[in-house]
C-alpha positions in Angstrom: 5.2 -17.6 53.8 8.2 -17.0 56.0 10.1 -13.7 56.6 13.1 -14.9 54.6 11.0 -15.6 51.6 9.4 -12.1 51.6 12.8 -10.7 52.0 14.3 -12.9 49.3 11.3 -11.8 47.0 12.0 -8.1 47.7 8.7 -7.7 49.4 10.4 -6.4 52.4 13.7 -4.8 53.5 12.8 -3.2 56.9 12.6 -4.8 60.4 9.9 -7.3 60.4 8.9 -10.0 63.1 6.4 -11.4 65.3 4.5 -9.0 67.7 2.3 -10.8 70.3 0.9 -14.2 69.4 -0.6 -13.8 66.1 0.7 -10.3 64.9 3.5 -9.4 63.1 5.1 -6.0 63.0 6.8 -4.2 60.1 8.7 -1.0 60.7 9.1 1.6 57.9 11.0 4.2 59.3 11.2 6.6 56.4 8.0 5.7 54.6 5.5 8.3 54.1 1.8 7.3 54.5 1.4 6.6 50.9 4.4 4.5 50.4 3.8 2.6 53.7 0.2 1.7 52.2 1.8 0.7 49.0 4.3 -1.7 50.8 1.4 -3.1 52.9 -0.6 -3.9 49.8 2.2 -5.4 48.1 2.9 -7.6 51.1 -0.8 -8.4 51.5 -1.1 -9.6 48.0 2.1 -11.6 48.2 0.9 -13.4 51.4 -2.8 -13.8 49.8 -1.4 -15.4 46.6 -0.2 -18.5 48.7 -2.3 -21.4 49.9 -1.9 -23.1 53.1 -1.7 -26.9 52.6 -3.7 -28.7 55.3 -4.9 -32.2 55.9 -8.3 -30.9 54.5 -6.7 -29.6 51.3 -5.6 -26.2 50.3 -6.9 -23.2 52.2 -6.7 -19.7 51.3 -4.5 -17.1 53.5 -6.1 -13.9 54.7 -4.3 -11.0 55.7 -5.3 -7.6 57.4 -3.1 -4.8 58.4 -3.2 -1.3 60.2 -0.8 1.5 59.2 0.1 4.4 61.4 2.7 7.2 61.4 4.7 8.2 64.6 3.5 11.4 66.2 6.0 13.4 68.3 5.9 12.6 71.7 3.7 9.7 71.3 4.3 6.4 73.1 5.1 3.3 71.4 1.9 1.7 72.9 -0.2 4.6 71.5 1.2 4.2 68.2 0.8 0.4 68.0 -2.9 0.9 69.2 -3.4 3.4 66.4 -2.1 0.9 63.7 
């Protein structure tokens, strides 16, 4: 599922993009822990509902996520490591 498809479905409206080789980063600047977890769960369900069509047939897509809230004075690296 591509970023624009998720945006078009209303799944995400915050900055979202590739971070590293296989990871993606979703920034929810005004979300509390509970709403961030709800958003990630909705995104996970949307992605996992899709199948990847390969030469071997349809394959399920898996999704894992981490959520972290910024702590005053914390570096971006530390924040991402906690997520």
